[in-house]
TORGUDREN-172107 format. One line per field, with one value per residue (C-alpha): chain; x, y, z. Coordinates in steps of 0.02 Angstrom, whole numbers, plus 50000, padded with zeros to 5 digits. Each point is the difference from the previous one (the first is absolute). Example, Ala and Ser with C-alpha at 12.3 -4.5 7.8 and 13.67 -1.06 7.14 Angstrom:
2
mol A; A
c1 50615; 50069
c2 49775; 50172
c3 50390; 49967
# end
This chain:
209
mol A; A; A; A; A; A; A; A; A; A; A; A; A; A; A; A; A; A; A; A; A; A; A; A; A; A; A; A; A; A; A; A; A; A; A; A; A; A; A; A; A; A; A; A; A; A; A; A; A; A; A; A; A; A; A; A; A; A; A; A; A; A; A; A; A; A; A; A; A; A; A; A; A; A; A; A; A; A; A; A; A; A; A; A; A; A; A; A; A; A; A; A; A; A; A; A; A; A; A; A; A; A; A; A; A; A; A; A; A; A; A; A; A; A; A; A; A; A; A; A; A; A; A; A; A; A; A; A; A; A; A; A; A; A; A; A; A; A; A; A; A; A; A; A; A; A; A; A; A; A; A; A; A; A; A; A; A; A; A; A; A; A; A; A; A; A; A; A; A; A; A; A; A; A; A; A; A; A; A; A; A; A; A; A; A; A; A; A; A; A; A; A; A; A; A; A; A; A; A; A; A; A; A; A; A; A; A; A; A
c1 50523; 49975; 49846; 49926; 49832; 49907; 49842; 49904; 49842; 49844; 49993; 49824; 50032; 50132; 49993; 49941; 49971; 50165; 50128; 50157; 50100; 50156; 49999; 50148; 49929; 50064; 50054; 50116; 49885; 49935; 49820; 49972; 49822; 49901; 49818; 49863; 49843; 49850; 49971; 50104; 50022; 50003; 49871; 50105; 50159; 49923; 49954; 50172; 50087; 49894; 50030; 50186; 50028; 49885; 50085; 50171; 49945; 49935; 50157; 50111; 49917; 50104; 49869; 50017; 49922; 49842; 49958; 50032; 49882; 49867; 50010; 49993; 49846; 49912; 50043; 49930; 49839; 49977; 50063; 49989; 49839; 49971; 50185; 50095; 50187; 50125; 50171; 50145; 50142; 50165; 50099; 50184; 50136; 50154; 50118; 49920; 49901; 49840; 49842; 49820; 49868; 49821; 49874; 49836; 49916; 50152; 50081; 50128; 50184; 50112; 50155; 50137; 50131; 50139; 49887; 49859; 49863; 49841; 49861; 49980; 49810; 49973; 49932; 49900; 49870; 49855; 50020; 49997; 49825; 49916; 49949; 50034; 50154; 50039; 50185; 50139; 50120; 50183; 50100; 50181; 50147; 50189; 50096; 50172; 50129; 49917; 49818; 49891; 49824; 49891; 49847; 49891; 49833; 49859; 50040; 50147; 49897; 49815; 49934; 49826; 49942; 50158; 50011; 50091; 50079; 50080; 50078; 50064; 50077; 50086; 50064; 50072; 50084; 50072; 50075; 50095; 50075; 50040; 50152; 50031; 50030; 49838; 50024; 50027; 49863; 49868; 50052; 49987; 49826; 49938; 50070; 49921; 49827; 49996; 49854; 49879; 49992; 49820; 50046; 50137; 50141; 50112; 50137; 50119; 50142; 50100; 50137; 50157; 50164
c2 47531; 49934; 50059; 49977; 50045; 49966; 50086; 49968; 50100; 49924; 50015; 50070; 50147; 50135; 49997; 49867; 49959; 49917; 50092; 49962; 50104; 49999; 50103; 50027; 50010; 50105; 49840; 49953; 49860; 50000; 49973; 49920; 50021; 49925; 50045; 49976; 50106; 49916; 50061; 50084; 50167; 50175; 49966; 49858; 50102; 50142; 49884; 49918; 50167; 50039; 49830; 50002; 50168; 49959; 49833; 50083; 50126; 49863; 49895; 50148; 50001; 49841; 49900; 49845; 49942; 49930; 50165; 50095; 49889; 50015; 50190; 49994; 49888; 50125; 50140; 49903; 49965; 50185; 50092; 49875; 49901; 49872; 49985; 49839; 49964; 49874; 50039; 49910; 50073; 49915; 50095; 49951; 50038; 50002; 49975; 49843; 49927; 50001; 50025; 50034; 49976; 50066; 49955; 50087; 49877; 49985; 49843; 49932; 50046; 49866; 49954; 49922; 49916; 49873; 49859; 50046; 50129; 50026; 50127; 50108; 49991; 49977; 50176; 50055; 50132; 50068; 50113; 50188; 50074; 49830; 49989; 50087; 49897; 49970; 50006; 49931; 49872; 49984; 49850; 50006; 49915; 50011; 50021; 49923; 49974; 49992; 50005; 50109; 50068; 50029; 50112; 49992; 50057; 49887; 50038; 49880; 49847; 50026; 49933; 49977; 49818; 49952; 49944; 50127; 49866; 49920; 50167; 50026; 49826; 50044; 50162; 49910; 49870; 50136; 50087; 49842; 49995; 50185; 50101; 50055; 50183; 50101; 50055; 49823; 49931; 50121; 49971; 49813; 50014; 50109; 49880; 49849; 50076; 50096; 50110; 50066; 50186; 50026; 50057; 50095; 49889; 50057; 49907; 50055; 49892; 50036; 49918; 50032; 50042
c3 51527; 49824; 49905; 49826; 49923; 49839; 49936; 49839; 49965; 49925; 49811; 50015; 50118; 50009; 50190; 50122; 50181; 50049; 50104; 50099; 50121; 50107; 50161; 50116; 50177; 50146; 50088; 49856; 49942; 49821; 49946; 49830; 49937; 49857; 49972; 49872; 49981; 49918; 49823; 49867; 49916; 50071; 50136; 50072; 49982; 50101; 50143; 49988; 50026; 50153; 50080; 49963; 50085; 50146; 50033; 49991; 50132; 50116; 49978; 50045; 50171; 50024; 50094; 49892; 49837; 50081; 50084; 49838; 49901; 50135; 49991; 49809; 50005; 50113; 49879; 49851; 50095; 50045; 49846; 49856; 50025; 49865; 49957; 50029; 49998; 50063; 50071; 50081; 50102; 50042; 50131; 50000; 50126; 49886; 50147; 50070; 49854; 50104; 49896; 50052; 49864; 50008; 49865; 49955; 49882; 49886; 49931; 50124; 50000; 49927; 50102; 49895; 50109; 49979; 50062; 49879; 49974; 50101; 50022; 50155; 50016; 50186; 50037; 49848; 50044; 49898; 49850; 50029; 49995; 50000; 50183; 50165; 50043; 50184; 49964; 49891; 50072; 49955; 49940; 50059; 49917; 50009; 49837; 49993; 49864; 49830; 50059; 49889; 50015; 49847; 50001; 49843; 49932; 49940; 49818; 50015; 50048; 49962; 49834; 49932; 50013; 50096; 50181; 50108; 50109; 49848; 49954; 50177; 49997; 49836; 50076; 50150; 49890; 49888; 50151; 50043; 49824; 49979; 50050; 50179; 49965; 49996; 49818; 49937; 50111; 49933; 49820; 50026; 50075; 49857; 49871; 50087; 50027; 49834; 50054; 49867; 49965; 50056; 50177; 50090; 50061; 50143; 50094; 50136; 50064; 50158; 50100; 50099; 49916
# end
């Protein structure tokens, strides 16, 4: 498995609400997580730590990313009322290239493939803590060859007075021009989007070796 990550903190806070994680599961699959807690500063960082460890525990039960996000949403509703976060989990089988993606209100995973780039947005559920979700579905894809997945936080694409869809279109186009290895791909995306420093920016790129 090939993996790369980039993180840039907001210029206005020492700590923020973004987090990413990599968890080796008992089945041999790997869960790649990216999450974003609303807000900044120490308060957001405290909630981030709680959600990160709780989600890791639920993922290690190895019941799939959708079930893990459902359990995390229930925890937020019971123990952290008033808090809101988004999270996305891509669970990869390194031996087969099979991936299951579950999304709790987060921006969609970007799939960069030889034939072009597209977003995996078929099964996007509600953000954590927002409502009592009935469940989180899973989008399944098969990685082959030089296919790459990119998880990213909203700091990469959201701008004041700028249409989000335009930014997502720019991100997709940049993926088609950037390198195929995760390191080069993420550097190309950062250069193309040139995010401002007023929010945390996190990217994770994964693929098969």
